[in-house]
C-alpha positions as CSV (number, residue, x, y, z in Angstrom):
1,M,-43.0,30.7,-38.7
2,V,-42.6,27.0,-38.1
3,A,-43.2,24.8,-41.1
4,S,-45.8,22.2,-40.4
5,T,-44.7,18.6,-40.9
6,P,-47.3,16.3,-42.7
7,D,-49.1,13.7,-40.7
8,P,-47.7,10.2,-41.5
9,A,-51.1,8.7,-41.0
10,L,-52.5,11.1,-43.8
11,T,-49.6,10.6,-46.1
12,P,-50.6,8.1,-48.9
13,A,-48.5,5.0,-49.0
14,P,-46.4,4.4,-52.1
15,A,-48.0,2.1,-54.6
16,A,-46.9,-1.5,-54.0
17,R,-45.2,-3.2,-56.9
18,P,-47.4,-6.1,-58.2
19,A,-46.0,-9.4,-57.0
20,R,-44.9,-11.9,-59.6
21,W,-47.1,-15.1,-59.5
22,A,-45.0,-18.1,-59.1
23,A,-46.5,-21.5,-59.9
24,P,-46.3,-23.9,-57.0
25,T,-43.8,-26.7,-57.3
26,L,-46.4,-29.5,-57.7
27,I,-48.3,-27.6,-60.5
28,R,-45.1,-26.9,-62.3
29,H,-43.9,-30.4,-62.1
30,L,-47.3,-31.8,-63.2
31,G,-47.3,-29.4,-66.2
32,M,-43.9,-30.7,-67.3
33,A,-45.0,-34.3,-66.8
34,V,-48.1,-33.8,-68.8
35,L,-46.1,-32.1,-71.7
36,A,-43.5,-34.9,-71.5
37,G,-46.3,-37.5,-71.7
38,L,-47.8,-36.0,-74.8
39,V,-44.4,-35.9,-76.4
40,L,-43.8,-39.6,-75.5
41,L,-47.2,-40.5,-76.9
42,L,-46.5,-38.8,-80.2
43,V,-43.0,-40.5,-80.3
44,S,-44.5,-43.9,-79.5
45,N,-47.0,-43.6,-82.3
46,A,-44.4,-42.6,-84.8
47,I,-41.8,-45.4,-84.1
48,G,-42.1,-49.1,-84.6
49,D,-42.6,-52.0,-82.1
50,Y,-38.9,-52.5,-81.7
51,R,-38.4,-49.0,-80.5
52,D,-41.4,-49.2,-78.3
53,Y,-39.9,-52.3,-76.7
54,Q,-36.7,-50.3,-76.0
55,L,-38.7,-47.4,-74.7
56,A,-40.5,-49.7,-72.2
57,E,-37.2,-50.9,-71.0
58,V,-35.7,-47.4,-70.6
59,A,-38.8,-46.4,-68.5
60,A,-38.5,-49.4,-66.2
61,Y,-34.8,-48.5,-65.6
62,V,-35.7,-44.8,-65.1
63,V,-37.9,-45.7,-62.2
64,A,-35.3,-47.8,-60.5
65,V,-32.4,-45.5,-61.2
66,A,-34.3,-42.5,-60.0
67,G,-34.7,-44.1,-56.5
68,L,-31.1,-45.1,-56.4
69,T,-29.8,-41.7,-57.3
70,V,-31.9,-40.2,-54.5
71,L,-30.5,-42.7,-52.1
72,I,-26.9,-42.1,-53.1
73,G,-26.9,-38.5,-54.2
74,Q,-29.3,-37.0,-51.7
75,S,-28.9,-39.1,-48.6
76,G,-25.3,-40.0,-49.0
77,Q,-25.7,-43.8,-48.7
78,I,-24.1,-46.4,-50.9
79,S,-26.2,-49.3,-52.3
80,I,-25.2,-52.0,-54.7
81,G,-28.2,-54.1,-54.1
82,N,-31.3,-52.4,-55.5
83,G,-31.6,-55.2,-57.9
84,A,-32.8,-57.3,-55.0
85,F,-35.6,-54.9,-54.3
86,M,-36.5,-55.0,-58.0
87,A,-36.7,-58.8,-57.6
88,V,-39.1,-58.4,-54.6
89,G,-41.4,-56.1,-56.8
90,G,-41.2,-58.4,-59.8
91,Y,-42.1,-61.6,-58.0
92,V,-44.8,-60.0,-55.9
93,A,-46.3,-58.7,-59.1
94,A,-46.1,-62.0,-60.9
95,L,-47.7,-63.8,-57.9
96,S,-50.5,-61.3,-57.6
97,L,-51.3,-61.6,-61.3
98,A,-51.1,-65.4,-61.3
99,D,-52.9,-66.2,-58.0
100,L,-55.1,-63.2,-57.3
101,H,-55.8,-61.9,-60.8
102,W,-55.6,-58.3,-59.7
103,P,-55.7,-55.3,-62.1
104,L,-52.5,-53.8,-63.2
105,I,-52.8,-50.7,-60.9
106,A,-53.3,-52.9,-57.8
107,I,-50.4,-55.1,-58.8
108,G,-48.2,-52.1,-59.1
109,L,-49.2,-50.8,-55.6
110,A,-48.6,-54.3,-54.1
111,A,-45.1,-54.4,-55.7
112,V,-44.3,-51.0,-54.3
113,A,-45.6,-51.9,-50.8
114,A,-43.7,-55.2,-50.7
115,A,-40.4,-53.6,-51.7
116,A,-40.9,-50.7,-49.3
117,V,-41.4,-53.1,-46.4
118,A,-38.2,-55.0,-47.5
119,G,-36.4,-51.7,-47.7
120,A,-37.5,-50.6,-44.3
121,I,-36.4,-53.8,-42.7
122,F,-33.0,-53.6,-44.4
123,G,-32.7,-49.8,-43.7
124,V,-33.3,-50.3,-40.0
125,A,-30.9,-53.2,-39.8
126,A,-28.1,-51.2,-41.8
127,A,-28.6,-47.9,-40.0
128,R,-25.3,-48.1,-38.2
129,L,-23.3,-49.1,-41.3
130,R,-21.3,-46.6,-43.2
131,G,-19.3,-46.5,-46.4
132,P,-17.8,-49.8,-47.6
133,Y,-19.5,-51.8,-44.8
134,L,-23.0,-50.6,-46.1
135,A,-21.9,-51.3,-49.7
136,G,-20.9,-54.8,-48.6
137,A,-24.2,-55.4,-46.9
138,T,-26.2,-54.4,-49.9
139,L,-24.0,-56.4,-52.2
140,M,-24.8,-59.5,-50.0
141,L,-28.5,-58.7,-50.3
142,A,-28.1,-58.5,-54.1
143,V,-26.5,-62.0,-54.2
144,A,-28.6,-63.8,-51.6
145,L,-32.2,-62.6,-52.3
146,P,-32.6,-63.7,-55.9
147,S,-31.3,-67.1,-55.0
148,L,-34.4,-67.7,-53.0
149,A,-36.2,-68.4,-56.2
150,T,-34.2,-71.6,-56.7
151,R,-34.5,-72.6,-53.1
152,F,-38.3,-72.4,-53.1
153,Q,-39.0,-73.6,-56.5
154,S,-42.7,-74.6,-55.8
155,V,-43.5,-70.9,-55.0
156,F,-41.2,-68.9,-57.3
157,G,-40.8,-71.3,-60.2
158,G,-37.1,-72.0,-59.9
159,D,-34.8,-70.9,-62.8
160,Q,-37.7,-70.6,-65.1
161,G,-39.5,-68.0,-62.9
162,L,-43.1,-66.9,-63.1
163,G,-44.9,-65.7,-66.1
164,F,-46.1,-62.2,-66.2
165,F,-48.5,-61.7,-69.1
166,V,-50.6,-58.6,-69.5
167,T,-53.2,-57.8,-72.2
168,V,-54.3,-54.6,-73.9
169,P,-57.5,-53.2,-72.5
170,G,-60.5,-53.8,-74.7
171,F,-61.4,-50.1,-75.1
172,L,-58.2,-49.5,-77.0
173,G,-59.2,-52.0,-79.6
174,S,-56.9,-54.1,-81.8
175,S,-55.0,-51.2,-83.3
176,I,-52.7,-50.9,-80.3
177,S,-50.1,-53.6,-80.0
178,L,-49.1,-55.2,-76.7
179,I,-45.6,-53.8,-76.9
180,R,-46.9,-50.2,-77.4
181,W,-49.3,-50.7,-74.5
182,Q,-46.4,-51.8,-72.2
183,A,-44.4,-48.7,-73.3
184,W,-47.3,-46.4,-72.4
185,V,-47.7,-48.1,-69.0
186,S,-44.0,-47.9,-68.3
187,C,-43.7,-44.3,-69.4
188,A,-46.7,-43.2,-67.3
189,A,-45.3,-45.0,-64.2
190,A,-41.9,-43.3,-64.8
191,L,-43.4,-39.8,-65.1
192,I,-45.5,-40.3,-61.9
193,I,-42.4,-41.4,-59.9
194,L,-40.3,-38.5,-61.3
195,V,-43.0,-36.0,-60.2
196,L,-43.3,-37.5,-56.7
197,L,-39.6,-37.6,-56.2
198,A,-39.1,-34.1,-57.5
199,N,-41.5,-32.7,-55.0
200,L,-40.1,-34.9,-52.2
201,L,-36.6,-33.5,-52.8
202,R,-37.9,-29.9,-52.5
203,S,-39.7,-30.6,-49.3
204,R,-38.5,-30.6,-45.7
205,V,-37.5,-34.3,-46.1
206,G,-35.3,-33.6,-49.1
207,R,-33.6,-30.8,-47.3
208,S,-33.1,-33.0,-44.2
209,W,-31.5,-35.7,-46.5
210,R,-29.0,-33.3,-47.9
211,A,-28.1,-32.0,-44.4
212,V,-27.4,-35.6,-43.3
213,R,-25.4,-36.2,-46.5
214,D,-23.3,-33.2,-45.9
215,D,-22.6,-33.7,-42.2
216,E,-24.2,-36.2,-40.0
217,V,-23.0,-34.7,-36.7
218,A,-24.2,-31.2,-37.6
219,A,-27.6,-32.7,-38.7
220,A,-27.9,-34.5,-35.4
221,L,-27.0,-31.3,-33.4
222,A,-29.6,-29.5,-35.4
223,G,-32.3,-31.9,-34.1
224,L,-32.6,-34.3,-37.1
225,N,-33.1,-38.0,-36.5
226,V,-30.3,-39.3,-38.7
227,A,-31.2,-43.0,-38.4
228,R,-34.8,-42.4,-39.2
229,L,-34.0,-40.2,-42.3
230,Q,-31.5,-42.8,-43.6
231,A,-34.1,-45.6,-43.1
232,L,-36.7,-43.5,-44.9
233,A,-34.3,-42.9,-47.8
234,F,-33.9,-46.8,-48.2
235,V,-37.8,-47.2,-48.1
236,V,-38.2,-44.6,-50.9
237,S,-35.4,-46.1,-53.0
238,A,-36.7,-49.7,-52.4
239,A,-40.2,-48.6,-53.3
240,C,-39.0,-47.2,-56.6
241,A,-37.0,-50.3,-57.3
242,G,-40.1,-52.4,-56.6
243,L,-42.1,-50.6,-59.2
244,G,-39.2,-50.8,-61.6
245,G,-39.1,-54.5,-61.1
246,M,-42.7,-54.9,-61.9
247,L,-42.3,-53.0,-65.0
248,L,-39.2,-54.9,-66.0
249,A,-41.0,-58.2,-65.4
250,M,-44.0,-57.0,-67.5
251,W,-41.5,-56.1,-70.3
252,N,-39.7,-59.5,-70.1
253,E,-43.1,-61.3,-69.6
254,S,-41.6,-63.2,-66.7
255,A,-39.9,-62.8,-63.3
256,S,-36.8,-65.0,-63.0
257,P,-33.6,-65.0,-61.2
258,G,-31.5,-64.3,-64.3
259,L,-33.5,-61.1,-64.8
260,F,-32.6,-59.8,-61.3
261,S,-29.0,-60.9,-61.1
262,L,-26.1,-59.1,-59.5
263,T,-25.4,-57.7,-63.0
264,L,-28.6,-55.8,-62.8
265,S,-27.6,-54.0,-59.5
266,I,-24.2,-53.1,-61.0
267,Q,-25.9,-51.7,-64.1
268,L,-28.3,-49.6,-62.0
269,L,-25.3,-48.1,-60.1
270,T,-23.5,-47.5,-63.4
271,A,-26.5,-45.7,-64.8
272,A,-26.8,-43.5,-61.7
273,V,-23.2,-42.5,-61.8
274,L,-23.2,-41.8,-65.6
275,G,-26.3,-39.7,-65.4
276,G,-25.4,-37.8,-62.4
277,L,-25.9,-38.7,-58.7
278,G,-28.7,-36.8,-57.1
279,S,-30.2,-35.6,-60.4
280,L,-33.5,-37.1,-61.7
281,S,-32.7,-35.9,-65.1
282,G,-29.5,-37.8,-64.8
283,A,-31.5,-41.0,-64.1
284,I,-33.1,-40.5,-67.5
285,W,-29.7,-40.1,-69.3
286,G,-28.1,-43.0,-67.5
287,S,-31.0,-45.3,-68.3
288,A,-31.0,-44.4,-72.0
289,V,-27.3,-45.0,-72.2
290,L,-27.7,-48.3,-70.3
291,V,-30.4,-49.6,-72.8
292,L,-29.5,-48.1,-76.1
293,A,-25.7,-48.1,-76.0
294,P,-25.2,-52.0,-76.2
295,T,-27.6,-52.4,-79.1
296,Y,-25.8,-49.7,-81.2
297,L,-22.4,-51.0,-80.2
298,E,-23.1,-54.5,-81.1
299,N,-24.5,-53.5,-84.4
300,F,-21.5,-51.4,-85.1
301,A,-19.1,-54.3,-84.2
302,T,-21.0,-56.7,-86.4
303,S,-21.1,-54.3,-89.4
304,H,-17.2,-54.0,-89.1
305,G,-16.8,-57.8,-89.4
306,M,-16.2,-58.8,-85.7
307,T,-17.4,-62.2,-84.7
308,A,-20.4,-62.7,-82.4
309,A,-18.3,-63.4,-79.3
310,T,-16.3,-60.2,-79.9
311,S,-19.4,-58.2,-80.6
312,A,-20.9,-59.3,-77.3
313,S,-17.7,-58.1,-75.4
314,V,-17.7,-54.6,-77.1
315,P,-20.5,-53.1,-74.8
316,I,-18.7,-54.2,-71.7
317,V,-15.5,-52.5,-72.8
318,A,-17.4,-49.4,-73.9
319,Y,-19.1,-49.2,-70.5
320,G,-15.7,-49.0,-68.7
321,V,-14.3,-46.5,-71.2
322,V,-17.4,-44.3,-71.1
323,L,-17.4,-44.5,-67.3
324,I,-13.9,-43.4,-67.1
325,V,-14.3,-40.6,-69.5
326,V,-17.4,-39.2,-67.9
327,M,-15.8,-39.3,-64.4
328,L,-12.7,-37.5,-65.7
329,A,-14.3,-34.9,-67.9
330,F,-17.6,-34.5,-66.0
331,P,-17.5,-35.6,-62.4
332,S,-21.2,-34.6,-62.0
333,G,-22.3,-37.0,-64.8
334,I,-23.9,-36.3,-68.1
335,Q,-26.5,-34.0,-66.5
336,G,-23.7,-31.9,-64.9
337,G,-21.9,-31.8,-68.2
338,L,-25.0,-30.5,-70.0
339,V,-25.5,-27.9,-67.3
340,L,-22.0,-26.7,-67.7
341,L,-22.3,-26.6,-71.4
342,V,-25.4,-24.4,-71.1
343,Q,-23.7,-22.0,-68.7
344,V,-20.8,-21.6,-71.1
345,T,-23.0,-21.0,-74.0
346,R,-24.8,-18.3,-71.9
347,I,-21.6,-16.7,-70.9
348,Q,-20.0,-16.5,-74.3
349,P,-22.5,-14.1,-75.9
350,I,-22.1,-11.8,-72.8
351,F,-18.4,-11.9,-73.0
352,R,-18.5,-11.0,-76.7
353,R,-20.8,-8.1,-76.1
354,L,-18.5,-6.8,-73.3
355,T,-15.6,-7.2,-75.7
356,T,-17.5,-5.2,-78.4
357,L,-18.2,-2.4,-76.0
358,V,-14.7,-2.3,-74.4
359,R,-12.7,-2.5,-77.5
360,P,-13.5,1.0,-79.1
361,R,-12.8,2.6,-75.7
362,L,-9.4,0.9,-75.6
363,G,-8.7,2.1,-79.1
364,G,-9.5,5.7,-78.2
365,L,-7.2,5.5,-75.1
366,A,-4.4,4.2,-77.4
367,G,-4.9,7.0,-79.8
368,R,-4.6,9.6,-77.1
369,S,-1.5,8.1,-75.7
370,G,0.0,8.1,-79.2
371,A,-0.8,11.8,-79.7
372,L,0.8,12.7,-76.5
373,A,3.9,10.8,-77.4
374,R,4.2,12.7,-80.7
375,Q,4.3,16.2,-79.1
376,S,7.4,18.4,-79.4
377,P,10.3,17.5,-77.2
378,T,10.5,20.9,-75.6
379,A,7.0,20.6,-74.3
380,G,8.1,18.4,-71.5
381,T,11.2,20.4,-70.6
382,E,9.7,23.8,-70.2
383,A,10.5,25.5,-66.9
384,V,7.8,25.2,-64.4
385,Q,6.5,28.7,-63.4
386,P,6.1,29.2,-59.7
387,D,2.6,29.5,-58.4
388,P,1.7,33.2,-57.7
389,I,0.4,32.4,-54.4
390,D,3.5,30.5,-53.4
391,S,5.8,33.3,-54.7
392,Q,4.3,35.9,-52.3
393,P,6.5,36.7,-49.2
394,V,5.1,35.6,-46.0
395,A,4.6,38.4,-43.5
396,E,6.5,38.0,-40.3
397,P,4.3,38.2,-37.2
398,Q,4.6,41.5,-35.3
399,E,5.5,41.5,-31.7
400,R,2.8,42.1,-29.1
401,G,2.5,45.7,-28.1
402,T,4.2,47.2,-31.2
403,T,2.3,49.5,-33.6
C-alpha cells in the first residue's frame, strides 16, 4: 500500500511572523527635531538673556558647520572659504530688509538662494581642483569676497556694514525679549537644516557623495557624474552657510566685513574637525565648543590674575591644544569619541557577565585536576591488561580444497 502524499496546494501555509513597523526616516527625524525644539524652548525660558545670546550664536554656527561637515566629511572636498558664503547670505539679508522690507522668512530664503547660486558658480569653476589646490581656491575666496564691501561702500556700507534689526512679533507681547526671539528663530532654523541634511545624507544623493569620497574612479565607472555631485555638494554647503550668515548678522544686528573675515572660515573648519567630520551631531558639539569655550577660558584667566591681553590670548592657545588632543585621542572628533565611549560601556557589562559565568566552571576544572593529581602513585603505573579481543589468536586461512 503506497502512502499518499499531501497536496501542497491543500497544505496550510505556516503563519507569517508579524513584521516590525519601522518609522520612515523623515518621520523619525521630525520627531527628534520636535522633541529637541521643546527642550530648547524650556531651556531658553529658564536661562537669562546672556545665555540666550550665546544660544543664538551657537545655533547660527551649527547651520554653517553642518553644511561644511557635509562638504568635507561626506563628499571629500576641502573648503576654507565658507565664511565667504556666510557673507553673501548676511549681506543679501541686510539689503532685503533695508530696501525691500521683506518678512524674516522671505529674507532667509533669499539669503539661502543667493549663497546657493554663489556656491554653484564656484563649484562648477573648481570642479577639477583637488586637495591643496581646492583648499587654496576656497582660501582666496574667503579673503577676496568680504573685501568687496569696502570696494563698493555705497552699496555695502564699507567697514561699518549694513544694519540688520528685527523686532519681536506683536502677538508674542512684551514679555519676550528680542534676544530670546533671536534665539528661538536661530534654533528653529538650525533644527530645520539638520532634519533636511539628515534625510539628504540617507538618500541616493548622500550615498553617491560617499561613493565619490571613497573612490572617484570607481564612482565614475559605476555611472555617477562625479563633477555634478561635487558641484551639488558645494551648493548645499553654500546654502547652509548663507542661512548661517543671515542668522549671524541678525545676532550681531549688522553685516560687516569684520564679522565675515578669514578668521570666521578657519573657526568653521576648526569646529567641523573638533566635532567630527561627516557627523551632524558633531556640528553641534563643535559649534558649542567654538562659542562657549572662549568665554569660560577668558573668565578663568581673569579670575587667576592674568592681564586683559593675556586673557584674550588664552582661547587661541586653548584651541590649538584642544585640537591636537582631540586629533590624537579621538581622530573622529568629539562625536566619534562619545560613540566609542558608549560602545565601551555597553561591552563592559557583557564582559563582566561572561566572566561571572565562566569563572565557576574554571574553578570546577581546577578542582578536578587537583583531585587527579592527588591520586596514589601506583594508580598510574599499573600494568595495562591486554584487550580480550586482541589476545585471541588469529585463525590461519585454510588452503583451498582441504577439509
